C-alpha positions as a printed Julia matrix, in Angstrom:
87×3 Matrix{Float64}:
 28.59   12.58   3.75
 27.65   10.14   6.57
 28.66    6.53   6.28
 25.54    4.46   6.9
 25.96    0.93   8.37
 25.13   -1.75   5.83
 25.76   -5.44   5.43
 26.24   -7.08   2.04
 25.11  -10.68   1.73
 27.1   -13.08  -0.42
 24.23  -13.06  -2.92
 24.74   -9.32  -3.43
 21.72   -8.05  -1.44
 22.59   -5.08   0.78
 20.85   -4.8    4.12
 20.59   -1.3    5.57
 21.28   -1.48   9.32
 20.66    2.23  10.07
 16.9     2.44   9.85
 16.05    0.91  13.25
 14.88   -2.68  13.61
 14.12   -4.4   10.34
 12.38   -7.7    9.6
 15.72   -9.26   8.66
 17.29   -8.53  12.1
 16.75  -11.44  14.5
 18.01  -12.65  17.87
 18.74  -16.23  18.87
 17.89  -16.62  22.54
 18.96  -19.68  24.59
 15.95  -21.74  25.72
 17.14  -21.43  29.37
 16.9   -17.65  29.09
 13.32  -17.94  27.89
 12.5   -20.2   30.85
 14.17  -17.76  33.28
 12.31  -14.78  31.8
  8.98  -16.65  32.0
  9.65  -17.53  35.65
 10.63  -13.92  36.44
  7.46  -12.58  34.79
  5.32  -14.95  36.9
  6.57  -13.45  40.16
  5.01  -10.49  41.99
  8.37   -8.69  41.72
  8.45   -8.6   37.89
 11.62   -7.39  36.16
 11.84   -3.8   34.97
 11.93   -3.29  31.22
 15.7    -2.73  31.48
 16.17   -5.98  33.39
 13.91   -7.81  30.92
 16.16   -6.75  28.0
 19.29   -7.65  29.96
 17.81  -11.15  30.5
 16.95  -11.46  26.76
 20.4   -10.28  25.69
 22.37  -12.6   28.03
 23.98  -15.2   25.83
 21.92  -14.21  22.79
 23.25  -14.05  19.22
 22.4   -11.3   16.77
 21.34  -12.66  13.37
 20.71  -11.14   9.95
 18.49  -13.17   7.59
 18.88  -12.13   3.99
 15.43  -11.39   2.54
 16.68  -12.36  -0.92
 18.37  -15.73  -0.38
 17.53  -16.67   3.25
 21.2   -16.97   4.28
 21.7   -16.52   8.02
 24.55  -14.31   9.21
 25.31  -14.91  12.91
 27.33  -12.17  14.59
 30.3   -13.28  16.69
 33.35  -11.62  18.14
 35.23  -11.75  14.82
 32.3   -10.57  12.65
 29.57  -12.58  10.92
 29.52  -16.3   10.15
 27.26  -17.19   7.22
 25.03  -20.22   6.9
 23.38  -21.23   3.63
 19.98  -22.88   3.47
 20.16  -26.45   2.16
 17.43  -27.97   0.06
């Protein structure tokens, strides 16, 4: 039996991380990276797809947004830090 990667939210919802990209998987990208990417795309020597993804990933944070309760789970070096939506 293969152990599939999953993440359980505090509300009990289980997010399956083994099916490719899902709507609940997000990336926080620093605004400066977006500016740099835009500038690079406006030049005649545009970045390759590999370089584009390297530029997106630089300093970015992987995020899981629970589709049941909207909690955000930000991935860091020590695992996920969870943030709860306030009303």
